[in-house]
Each structure stands twice: as C-alpha cells, then as structure tokens.
C-alpha positions in Angstrom: 10.2 -93.4 -350.5 12.0 -95.1 -347.2 15.4 -94.2 -348.5 14.6 -91.0 -350.3 12.0 -88.5 -351.4 9.8 -89.9 -354.6 9.4 -88.3 -357.9 8.1 -90.2 -360.6 7.8 -89.3 -365.0 6.3 -91.0 -367.0 3.9 -92.3 -369.6 2.2 -94.1 -367.2 -1.2 -94.8 -369.4 -3.6 -93.7 -366.7 -6.1 -91.3 -367.9 -7.5 -89.6 -365.1 -9.5 -87.2 -366.0 -10.2 -84.6 -363.2 -10.8 -87.3 -360.5 -8.7 -85.9 -357.1 -5.3 -86.9 -356.5 -5.2 -86.2 -353.0 -7.7 -86.9 -349.8 -8.6 -83.9 -349.0 -8.9 -82.3 -345.0 -12.4 -82.9 -343.6 -11.7 -80.4 -340.6 -11.8 -83.3 -337.9 -9.3 -81.1 -335.4 -12.2 -79.3 -334.2 -13.5 -82.0 -332.4 -10.0 -84.3 -331.6 -6.6 -83.5 -331.2 -4.8 -84.2 -334.2 -0.5 -84.6 -334.7 1.0 -81.4 -336.4 1.1 -82.0 -340.4 3.4 -78.8 -340.8 5.4 -81.0 -343.4 2.5 -81.0 -345.7 1.5 -77.7 -347.7 -0.8 -76.5 -347.2 -1.4 -74.2 -350.7 -1.3 -76.9 -353.5 -3.8 -75.6 -356.0 -6.6 -77.4 -357.4 -5.2 -79.7 -360.7 -6.7 -78.8 -364.2 -6.9 -80.8 -366.9 -7.8 -81.0 -370.9 -8.6 -84.5 -370.4 -12.1 -85.3 -369.2 -11.9 -88.6 -369.6 -10.8 -91.4 -366.8 -9.8 -94.8 -367.5 -9.2 -98.0 -364.8 -5.1 -97.2 -364.9 -6.9 -93.3 -364.4 -8.4 -94.2 -360.7 -5.4 -96.9 -359.8 -2.6 -93.8 -360.2 -5.8 -91.1 -358.4 -5.9 -94.2 -355.2 -1.6 -94.4 -354.8 -1.6 -91.0 -354.8 -4.2 -90.3 -352.1 -2.4 -93.7 -350.5 1.0 -92.6 -350.6 0.8 -88.5 -350.0 2.0 -88.3 -353.4 0.4 -85.2 -356.3 0.5 -84.9 -359.8 2.0 -81.8 -361.2 0.3 -81.8 -364.5 -2.4 -79.1 -364.6 -1.1 -77.4 -361.5 2.1 -75.7 -362.5 0.6 -75.8 -366.4 -2.8 -75.7 -368.1 -2.8 -79.7 -367.8 -2.5 -80.1 -372.0 -2.5 -83.7 -373.6 0.3 -85.1 -373.9 0.2 -87.8 -376.6 -1.3 -86.3 -379.7 -2.5 -89.0 -382.1 -4.7 -89.3 -385.4 -7.0 -91.2 -383.2 -7.7 -87.8 -380.3 -5.8 -86.5 -377.6 -4.7 -87.1 -374.3 -2.5 -86.6 -370.9 -1.4 -90.1 -369.8 2.3 -88.7 -369.2 2.4 -87.4 -366.1 5.3 -85.8 -363.4 3.8 -86.9 -359.7 5.9 -86.6 -356.3 5.1 -87.1 -352.3 2.9 -83.9 -351.4 6.3 -82.5 -349.1 8.0 -82.2 -352.1 5.6 -80.1 -354.7 6.9 -76.4 -353.2 10.5 -77.9 -354.9 9.1 -77.9 -358.3 9.6 -74.2 -359.9 8.0 -75.2 -363.1 6.5 -78.0 -365.4 6.2 -77.6 -369.0 5.1 -79.9 -371.2 6.7 -79.2 -374.9 5.0 -79.1 -378.3 4.6 -82.2 -380.4 7.7 -83.6 -382.3 8.6 -85.5 -385.6 9.9 -88.3 -383.1 7.0 -89.3 -381.4 3.6 -88.8 -380.4 4.6 -87.9 -377.1 5.6 -84.7 -375.6 8.0 -84.1 -373.3 8.0 -82.7 -369.9 10.1 -80.3 -369.1 11.0 -79.8 -365.5 12.5 -77.3 -363.0 13.6 -79.0 -359.4 15.1 -76.3 -356.5 16.5 -79.3 -354.4 19.1 -79.0 -351.8 21.1 -81.9 -351.2 23.1 -82.7 -347.8 26.3 -84.2 -347.3 26.4 -87.7 -345.3 28.9 -87.8 -342.8 
C-alpha cells in the first residue's frame, strides 16, 4: 500500500462465514476530538454470505482486513454466492478484496456459474479507476 492502491483477488482457502471484516466506528467522536476520516466511505453495506462456516484462515483473513482497512467485496455487490462447488460441498473461498477507500471504485462483482474446467467459479469485476499521469 506504500506504492499504490491494493486489490486482491483469488482462491484464499478462507471461509469467513459472517465474520466482520471491518472495525465498526465506536462513536468516540462525541467524547474526544478525532481527526477527520473523510477518505473512508461510510456507506459500505453489510456483507452477506451463503457460506456460514468459518475456518482458521477465515479468522486470519478477517483480522488482516481489519488491520489493513480492507473490505471483502463478496456479499456486498452480489448476494454472497458460493465460489467453490465440489462433491464434498460448497464454500465461498474465492474473494475480491480492496482497501475501504477504494470500495467505491468497484461498479460490479459477479460470481459466474461453474464451468467444466474447474470446481471454482470465476469472479467478474468491473472497476471504475482514474489513472493519474506522472510528470
């Protein structure tokens, strides 16, 4: 993040269920003066997921998101569909994750249907990114 915006996409083998990936505001501003955080979107909807299970990697991913001000976009821009479907069951383990400040750059996220080539569904992402030319 020191050299630019961060977007992560892939099979993370993390099952987050409905774990929170954000540190929710505590409303401390009514007691102490806090610096403005205007660069943080305040209208990020709650995340939904068809997958209710949580594994160790899910806890780690949730903690990473909280520590780095990142959000899981799965379940916010689509209904939280399963991304891995096998004979053993279905899970949501393929994610698209970005910094909270970049959430508004994502126009669409779609989990495609399963294909004959993989037991993972692909993620289709539409971004609205403005590039700045360096001098």
